[in-house]
N, CA, C and O atoms as a MOPAC input file, in Angstrom:
PM7 MOZYME 1SCF
protein

 N    -30.68800 1    -0.46300 1    71.06200 1
 C    -30.70800 1     0.99000 1    71.05900 1
 C    -29.93800 1     1.54400 1    69.86000 1
 O    -30.37000 1     2.52700 1    69.25900 1
 N    -28.83400 1     0.94800 1    69.51100 1
 C    -28.04900 1     1.41000 1    68.37300 1
 C    -28.81600 1     1.22200 1    67.07500 1
 O    -28.72200 1     2.03700 1    66.15700 1
 N    -29.59100 1     0.11400 1    67.01300 1
 C    -30.37800 1    -0.14300 1    65.81000 1
 C    -31.46800 1     0.91300 1    65.62600 1
 O    -31.70600 1     1.36600 1    64.50600 1
 N    -32.12700 1     1.30800 1    66.71200 1
 C    -33.14800 1     2.34800 1    66.63500 1
 C    -32.57600 1     3.68200 1    66.20400 1
 O    -33.22900 1     4.43200 1    65.47800 1
 N    -31.36500 1     3.98600 1    66.64000 1
 C    -30.70800 1     5.23100 1    66.25400 1
 C    -30.37900 1     5.23200 1    64.76900 1
 O    -30.55500 1     6.23900 1    64.08400 1
 N    -29.90100 1     4.09400 1    64.27900 1
 C    -29.57100 1     3.99100 1    62.85800 1
 C    -30.83200 1     4.08400 1    62.00900 1
 O    -30.82600 1     4.74300 1    60.96900 1
 N    -31.92600 1     3.43000 1    62.43800 1
 C    -33.18200 1     3.50800 1    61.68600 1
 C    -33.74200 1     4.92700 1    61.69100 1
 O    -34.29100 1     5.37600 1    60.68500 1
 N    -33.61200 1     5.63000 1    62.79800 1
 C    -34.08400 1     7.01000 1    62.86900 1
 C    -33.31900 1     7.93500 1    61.95000 1
 O    -33.90400 1     8.82500 1    61.33300 1
 N    -32.01500 1     7.73300 1    61.85200 1
 C    -31.19600 1     8.54300 1    60.93600 1
 C    -31.56400 1     8.22800 1    59.48900 1
 O    -31.63500 1     9.12500 1    58.64800 1
 N    -31.80100 1     6.93200 1    59.20200 1
 C    -32.19400 1     6.54500 1    57.84300 1
 C    -33.51800 1     7.16700 1    57.43700 1
 O    -33.66800 1     7.61200 1    56.29900 1
 N    -34.48500 1     7.20300 1    58.35500 1
 C    -35.78300 1     7.82200 1    58.05300 1
 C    -35.63200 1     9.32900 1    57.83700 1
 O    -36.29400 1     9.90300 1    56.97200 1
 N    -34.78800 1     9.95200 1    58.60000 1
 C    -34.57800 1    11.39400 1    58.45700 1
 C    -33.92700 1    11.72200 1    57.11800 1
 O    -34.21300 1    12.76400 1    56.52800 1
 N    -33.05900 1    10.84400 1    56.63800 1
 C    -32.40700 1    11.09000 1    55.35500 1
 C    -33.38400 1    10.90000 1    54.20300 1
 O    -33.27000 1    11.58300 1    53.18400 1
 N    -34.34100 1     9.98900 1    54.34200 1
 C    -35.30900 1     9.72700 1    53.27300 1
 C    -36.40100 1    10.78600 1    53.21100 1
 O    -37.00600 1    10.98200 1    52.15700 1
 N    -36.65600 1    11.45600 1    54.29700 1
 C    -37.72900 1    12.44200 1    54.35300 1
 C    -37.35900 1    13.66000 1    53.51500 1
 O    -36.25100 1    14.18500 1    53.63000 1
 N    -38.27100 1    14.09900 1    52.68800 1
 C    -38.00900 1    15.26200 1    51.84300 1
 C    -38.20800 1    16.53700 1    52.63200 1
 O    -39.09000 1    16.63100 1    53.48600 1
 N    -37.38800 1    17.49700 1    52.33500 1
 C    -37.57400 1    18.81900 1    52.93200 1
 C    -38.53600 1    19.59500 1    52.04300 1
 O    -38.17300 1    19.95900 1    50.92400 1
 N    -39.71900 1    19.84800 1    52.50000 1
 C    -40.73800 1    20.48400 1    51.65800 1
 C    -40.41500 1    21.93400 1    51.37100 1
 O    -40.77900 1    22.44100 1    50.31000 1
 N    -39.74600 1    22.61500 1    52.27800 1
 C    -39.50000 1    24.03700 1    52.06300 1
 C    -38.51200 1    24.27800 1    50.91300 1
 O    -38.65100 1    25.25600 1    50.17900 1
 N    -37.53400 1    23.41000 1    50.75300 1
 C    -36.55400 1    23.64000 1    49.70200 1
 C    -36.98700 1    23.04800 1    48.37000 1
 O    -36.43500 1    23.42200 1    47.33500 1
 N    -37.96000 1    22.13500 1    48.35900 1
 C    -38.36800 1    21.49600 1    47.11900 1
 C    -39.60000 1    22.13500 1    46.49400 1
 O    -39.93800 1    21.81600 1    45.35400 1
 N    -40.27300 1    23.01700 1    47.20000 1
 C    -41.46600 1    23.65600 1    46.64600 1
 C    -41.09800 1    24.66100 1    45.56200 1
 O    -40.00300 1    25.22300 1    45.56100 1
 N    -42.02200 1    24.87600 1    44.64900 1
 C    -41.81400 1    25.86900 1    43.61100 1
 C    -41.93700 1    27.25600 1    44.23100 1
 O    -42.89200 1    27.54800 1    44.95000 1
 N    -40.96300 1    28.09700 1    43.94200 1
 C    -40.96800 1    29.43500 1    44.51600 1
 C    -41.96000 1    30.30600 1    43.76000 1
 O    -41.82000 1    30.51400 1    42.55500 1
 N    -42.94000 1    30.80300 1    44.45400 1
 C    -43.93100 1    31.68600 1    43.85600 1
 C    -43.95500 1    32.98700 1    44.64800 1
 O    -43.28100 1    33.12300 1    45.66900 1
 N    -44.74100 1    33.93500 1    44.15900 1
 C    -44.80400 1    35.21800 1    44.85100 1
 C    -45.53300 1    35.10000 1    46.18900 1
 O    -45.40800 1    35.98300 1    47.03700 1
 N    -46.29400 1    34.01900 1    46.38800 1
 C    -46.97300 1    33.84500 1    47.67900 1
 C    -46.02600 1    33.28800 1    48.74000 1
 O    -46.22000 1    33.54200 1    49.92900 1
 N    -45.01700 1    32.54200 1    48.33300 1
 C    -44.09200 1    31.93000 1    49.27700 1
 C    -42.80100 1    32.74100 1    49.43900 1
 O    -41.98900 1    32.42500 1    50.30800 1
 N    -42.60300 1    33.75300 1    48.64200 1
 C    -41.36100 1    34.52500 1    48.64100 1
 C    -41.53400 1    35.80500 1    49.45800 1
 O    -42.62300 1    36.06400 1    49.97100 1
 N    -40.48100 1    36.60400 1    49.58700 1
 C    -40.60600 1    37.89200 1    50.26900 1
 C    -41.59900 1    38.81600 1    49.57000 1
 O    -42.01900 1    38.55700 1    48.44300 1
 N    -41.95700 1    39.87300 1    50.24100 1
 C    -43.03500 1    40.74700 1    49.77200 1
 C    -42.73500 1    41.41200 1    48.42500 1
 O    -43.65400 1    41.62300 1    47.63400 1
 N    -41.48100 1    41.74200 1    48.15100 1
 C    -41.14000 1    42.45000 1    46.92400 1
 C    -40.69100 1    41.50200 1    45.80600 1
 O    -40.13700 1    41.96400 1    44.80900 1
 N    -40.91200 1    40.21000 1    45.94300 1
 C    -40.48500 1    39.24000 1    44.93200 1
 C    -41.45900 1    39.22800 1    43.76200 1
 O    -42.67100 1    39.15000 1    43.96200 1
 N    -40.93100 1    39.30600 1    42.53200 1
 C    -41.75100 1    39.24300 1    41.32700 1
 C    -41.13300 1    38.21400 1    40.39500 1
 O    -40.01900 1    38.40800 1    39.90800 1
 N    -41.83600 1    37.13500 1    40.14600 1
 C    -41.27400 1    36.04100 1    39.36500 1
 C    -41.24500 1    36.36000 1    37.88900 1
 O    -40.21800 1    36.16100 1    37.24000 1
 N    -42.33600 1    36.84500 1    37.34000 1
 C    -42.38100 1    37.16900 1    35.92100 1
 C    -42.59100 1    35.93700 1    35.06700 1
 O    -42.80100 1    34.83900 1    35.58200 1
 N    -42.53400 1    36.12400 1    33.76900 1
 C    -42.75900 1    35.04500 1    32.80700 1
 C    -41.53600 1    34.78800 1    31.94500 1
 O    -41.67100 1    34.31300 1    30.81800 1
 N    -40.35700 1    35.08700 1    32.44400 1
 C    -39.08900 1    34.83800 1    31.75700 1
 C    -38.98300 1    35.62100 1    30.44500 1
 O    -38.46500 1    35.10100 1    29.45700 1
 N    -39.45900 1    36.84600 1    30.42800 1
 C    -39.29200 1    37.67900 1    29.24200 1
 C    -38.59200 1    38.97400 1    29.65300 1
 O    -38.67900 1    39.41500 1    30.80000 1
 N    -37.91700 1    39.55000 1    28.71100 1
 C    -37.13600 1    40.74400 1    28.98800 1
 C    -38.04700 1    41.97000 1    29.02000 1
 O    -39.00800 1    42.03800 1    28.25300 1
 N    -37.76700 1    42.93000 1    29.88400 1
 C    -38.59700 1    44.13300 1    29.93400 1
 C    -38.36600 1    45.01100 1    28.70300 1
 O    -37.24600 1    45.09800 1    28.20000 1
 N    -39.41800 1    45.65500 1    28.22200 1
 C    -39.31000 1    46.53100 1    27.05300 1
 C    -39.32700 1    48.00100 1    27.44200 1
 O    -39.32300 1    48.86500 1    26.56500 1
 N    -39.34700 1    48.29800 1    28.71000 1
 C    -39.37600 1    49.68500 1    29.15700 1
 C    -39.19700 1    49.76000 1    30.66200 1
 O    -38.53400 1    48.91700 1    31.26700 1
 N    -39.80100 1    50.78500 1    31.26000 1
 C    -39.70000 1    50.94300 1    32.71000 1
 C    -40.97000 1    51.58800 1    33.24600 1
 O    -41.71400 1    52.23200 1    32.50700 1
 N    -41.20600 1    51.40600 1    34.54300 1
 C    -42.36700 1    51.97600 1    35.22200 1
 C    -42.02600 1    53.38100 1    35.71700 1
 O    -40.91500 1    53.63500 1    36.18000 1
 N    -42.99000 1    54.27800 1    35.61200 1
 C    -42.79100 1    55.64300 1    36.12100 1
 C    -43.25200 1    55.72200 1    37.56100 1
 O    -43.83800 1    54.77400 1    38.08300 1
 N    -42.99300 1    56.83900 1    38.19900 1
 C    -43.39600 1    57.01800 1    39.59400 1
 C    -44.90500 1    57.10900 1    39.75700 1
 O    -45.44100 1    56.77300 1    40.81300 1
 N    -45.59500 1    57.56500 1    38.70700 1
 C    -47.04200 1    57.75400 1    38.79700 1
 C    -47.82700 1    56.55600 1    38.28300 1
 O    -49.03700 1    56.66000 1    38.07800 1
 N    -47.17200 1    55.42900 1    38.07000 1
 C    -47.87200 1    54.21700 1    37.67000 1
 C    -47.93800 1    53.98000 1    36.18000 1
 O    -48.58000 1    53.02900 1    35.73600 1
 N    -47.29400 1    54.81800 1    35.40300 1
 C    -47.28900 1    54.61900 1    33.95400 1
 C    -46.17400 1    53.68100 1    33.52400 1
 O    -45.37900 1    53.22200 1    34.34400 1
 N    -46.12600 1    53.40500 1    32.23900 1
 C    -45.09000 1    52.54400 1    31.68500 1
 C    -44.56600 1    53.17300 1    30.40100 1
 O    -45.34400 1    53.49500 1    29.50300 1
 N    -43.26700 1    53.34700 1    30.31200 1
 C    -42.63500 1    53.96800 1    29.15700 1
 C    -41.90200 1    52.88400 1    28.37700 1
 O    -41.04500 1    52.19300 1    28.92900 1
 N    -42.23400 1    52.73200 1    27.09600 1
 C    -41.58100 1    51.75100 1    26.24500 1
 C    -40.33600 1    52.37700 1    25.63400 1
 O    -40.39500 1    53.46900 1    25.06900 1
 N    -39.21600 1    51.68700 1    25.74800 1
 C    -37.95200 1    52.14600 1    25.18900 1
 C    -37.75000 1    51.42900 1    23.85100 1
 O    -37.67900 1    50.20000 1    23.82900 1
 N    -37.65600 1    52.16400 1    22.73200 1
 C    -37.53900 1    51.51000 1    21.41500 1
 C    -36.28900 1    50.64000 1    21.26900 1
 O    -36.30500 1    49.67600 1    20.50300 1
 N    -35.21400 1    50.95400 1    21.98100 1
 C    -33.99400 1    50.15400 1    21.88900 1
 C    -34.16500 1    48.77500 1    22.50600 1
 O    -33.43100 1    47.84700 1    22.16600 1
 N    -35.13900 1    48.63200 1    23.42000 1
 C    -35.35900 1    47.35500 1    24.08600 1
 C    -36.35600 1    46.46600 1    23.35300 1
 O    -36.51800 1    45.30200 1    23.71800 1
 N    -37.02700 1    46.98600 1    22.33100 1
 C    -37.98200 1    46.17900 1    21.57900 1
 C    -37.25100 1    45.20000 1    20.66800 1
 O    -36.20300 1    45.54400 1    20.12100 1
 N    -37.77700 1    43.98600 1    20.49200 1
 C    -37.11200 1    43.03600 1    19.59400 1
 C    -37.22600 1    43.47900 1    18.14300 1
 O    -38.26500 1    43.99000 1    17.72600 1
 N    -36.16400 1    43.28500 1    17.37900 1
 C    -36.11900 1    43.66800 1    15.97900 1
 C    -35.92600 1    42.40300 1    15.15800 1
 O    -34.84900 1    41.80700 1    15.18600 1
 N    -36.96100 1    41.98300 1    14.42300 1
 C    -36.89500 1    40.76600 1    13.62600 1
 C    -36.54800 1    41.12600 1    12.17800 1
 O    -37.20700 1    41.96500 1    11.56600 1
 N    -35.52600 1    40.49500 1    11.64800 1
 C    -35.11600 1    40.71000 1    10.26500 1
 C    -35.67400 1    39.55400 1     9.44500 1
 O    -35.27100 1    38.40600 1     9.63300 1
 N    -36.60500 1    39.85400 1     8.53200 1
 C    -37.24500 1    38.83900 1     7.69900 1
 C    -36.83800 1    39.08500 1     6.25400 1
 O    -36.99300 1    40.20000 1     5.75600 1
 N    -36.31900 1    38.06600 1     5.56700 1
 C    -35.92600 1    38.27400 1     4.16700 1
 C    -37.14600 1    38.37200 1     3.25800 1
 O    -38.24500 1    37.96400 1     3.63300 1
 N    -36.94500 1    38.91000 1     2.07000 1
 C    -38.01800 1    39.04000 1     1.08800 1
 C    -38.29500 1    37.66700 1     0.46800 1
 O    -37.39700 1    37.06200 1    -0.11800 1
 N    -39.52300 1    37.17600 1     0.59200 1
 C    -39.87600 1    35.83300 1     0.12800 1
 C    -40.88100 1    35.87000 1    -1.02500 1
 O    -41.71900 1    34.97600 1    -1.13300 1
 N    -40.81300 1    36.87900 1    -1.87900 1
 C    -41.81000 1    36.99700 1    -2.95200 1
 C    -41.66800 1    35.89400 1    -3.98900 1
 O    -42.68500 1    35.35100 1    -4.42200 1
 N    -40.46600 1    35.53600 1    -4.40800 1
 C    -40.27400 1    34.50400 1    -5.43000 1
 C    -39.79000 1    33.19000 1    -4.83200 1
 O    -39.11200 1    32.41300 1    -5.50500 1
 N    -40.12700 1    32.94300 1    -3.60300 1
 C    -39.68800 1    31.71900 1    -2.93000 1
 C    -40.59200 1    30.56400 1    -3.33700 1
 O    -41.81300 1    30.71900 1    -3.35400 1
 N    -40.01500 1    29.40500 1    -3.66600 1
 C    -40.79000 1    28.29600 1    -4.20900 1
 C    -41.55400 1    27.51000 1    -3.14700 1
 O    -42.64000 1    27.00300 1    -3.42700 1
 N    -41.01900 1    27.39900 1    -1.95400 1
 C    -41.66700 1    26.59500 1    -0.92200 1
 C    -42.78500 1    27.37100 1    -0.23600 1
 O    -42.74800 1    28.59900 1    -0.16400 1
 N    -43.77000 1    26.64800 1     0.26100 1
 C    -44.88800 1    27.24600 1     0.98700 1
 C    -44.58200 1    27.23800 1     2.48300 1
 O    -43.84100 1    26.37200 1     2.94900 1
 N    -45.13100 1    28.17600 1     3.24100 1
 C    -44.83500 1    28.20700 1     4.66900 1
 C    -45.61300 1    27.17400 1     5.47800 1
 O    -45.32800 1    26.98400 1     6.66000 1
 N    -46.59300 1    26.50000 1     4.86600 1
 C    -47.44400 1    25.56100 1     5.60100 1
 C    -46.96600 1    24.13600 1     5.37200 1
 O    -46.68700 1    23.74800 1     4.23800 1
 N    -46.87000 1    23.36400 1     6.43200 1
 C    -46.55200 1    21.94700 1     6.33700 1
 C    -47.74900 1    21.18700 1     6.87500 1
 O    -48.16900 1    21.40900 1     8.01000 1
 N    -48.30000 1    20.29200 1     6.06800 1
 C    -49.51200 1    19.57200 1     6.42400 1
 C    -49.25000 1    18.57100 1     7.54300 1
 O    -48.19200 1    17.94400 1     7.59600 1
 N    -50.22900 1    18.43000 1     8.43800 1
 C    -50.13300 1    17.44500 1     9.50900 1
 C    -50.34600 1    16.03300 1     8.97700 1
 O    -49.76500 1    15.08000 1     9.49700 1
 N    -51.17300 1    15.89400 1     7.94600 1
 C    -51.46000 1    14.57200 1     7.37800 1
 C    -51.12800 1    14.60500 1     5.88300 1
 O    -51.99000 1    14.93400 1     5.06900 1
 N    -49.91100 1    14.27400 1     5.52100 1
 C    -49.50900 1    14.35100 1     4.10800 1
 C    -50.15100 1    13.24400 1     3.28300 1
 O    -50.49300 1    12.17900 1     3.79500 1
 N    -50.30400 1    13.52300 1     1.99500 1
 C    -50.84700 1    12.52000 1     1.07400 1
 C    -49.77100 1    11.50400 1     0.75500 1
 O    -48.58100 1    11.81900 1     0.73900 1
 N    -50.20800 1    10.27400 1     0.49900 1
 C    -49.23800 1     9.25100 1     0.10600 1
 C    -48.92900 1     9.41500 1    -1.37000 1
 O    -49.83500 1     9.52900 1    -2.19600 1
 N    -47.67400 1     9.42600 1    -1.69000 1
 C    -47.24300 1     9.61500 1    -3.06500 1
 C    -46.59000 1     8.31900 1    -3.52700 1
 O    -45.66900 1     7.81400 1    -2.88500 1
 N    -47.07300 1     7.78500 1    -4.64600 1
 C    -46.46000 1     6.57800 1    -5.19600 1
 C    -45.48400 1     6.98700 1    -6.28400 1
 O    -45.82200 1     7.74600 1    -7.19200 1
 N    -44.29600 1     6.48200 1    -6.18200 1
 C    -43.27300 1     6.80100 1    -7.17300 1
 C    -42.87600 1     5.52000 1    -7.89200 1
 O    -42.81800 1     4.44900 1    -7.28800 1
 N    -42.61100 1     5.63500 1    -9.15300 1
 C    -42.13500 1     4.48900 1    -9.92800 1
 C    -40.68700 1     4.72600 1   -10.27300 1
 O    -40.29000 1     5.82100 1   -10.67300 1
 N    -39.91000 1     3.68400 1   -10.11100 1
 C    -38.47800 1     3.78900 1   -10.39900 1
 C    -38.27500 1     3.69000 1   -11.89800 1
 O    -38.77700 1     2.77300 1   -12.54900 1
 N    -37.54800 1     4.62600 1   -12.42700 1
 C    -37.24500 1     4.63200 1   -13.84900 1
 C    -35.84900 1     4.05500 1   -14.01900 1
 O    -34.88700 1     4.54000 1   -13.42300 1
 N    -35.74700 1     3.00800 1   -14.84300 1
 C    -34.43000 1     2.40900 1   -15.04900 1
 C    -33.58800 1     3.31900 1   -15.93700 1
 O    -34.10700 1     4.05600 1   -16.77500 1
 N    -32.30900 1     3.24900 1   -15.73500 1
 C    -31.38900 1     4.09200 1   -16.48900 1
 C    -31.36400 1     3.62500 1   -17.94900 1
 O    -31.39400 1     2.42000 1   -18.19900 1
 N    -31.31100 1     4.54100 1   -18.91100 1
 C    -31.28600 1     4.14100 1   -20.32200 1
 C    -30.00700 1     3.37900 1   -20.66400 1
 O    -28.92600 1     3.72200 1   -20.18500 1
 N    -30.13800 1     2.35700 1   -21.48400 1
 C    -28.98100 1     1.54000 1   -21.87400 1
 C    -28.12200 1     2.32300 1   -22.86500 1
 O    -28.63200 1     3.06100 1   -23.70800 1
 N    -26.83600 1     2.14800 1   -22.74500 1
 C    -25.90800 1     2.85800 1   -23.64400 1
 C    -25.53800 1     2.00600 1   -24.82300 1
 O    -24.76900 1     2.43900 1   -25.68100 1

């Protein structure tokens, strides 16, 4: 009898709790739960169903002037093989 009790406790410990391990979605959560896409709001909703964008909440990207920049913005997925020859140092 003691062995059966120990085996039963062991099985209970191995069993996963499905309710705590499931991904929380809006279907499994309370009625007013909104998961979203992990992005910050840029405004607010009005009472009549509209949406007002607040300029202070918009992202502001600072990009430097790249007119005389030597490098190109594109990096090739398949680069060409370049053969280099070693030049020996001139004798003094």
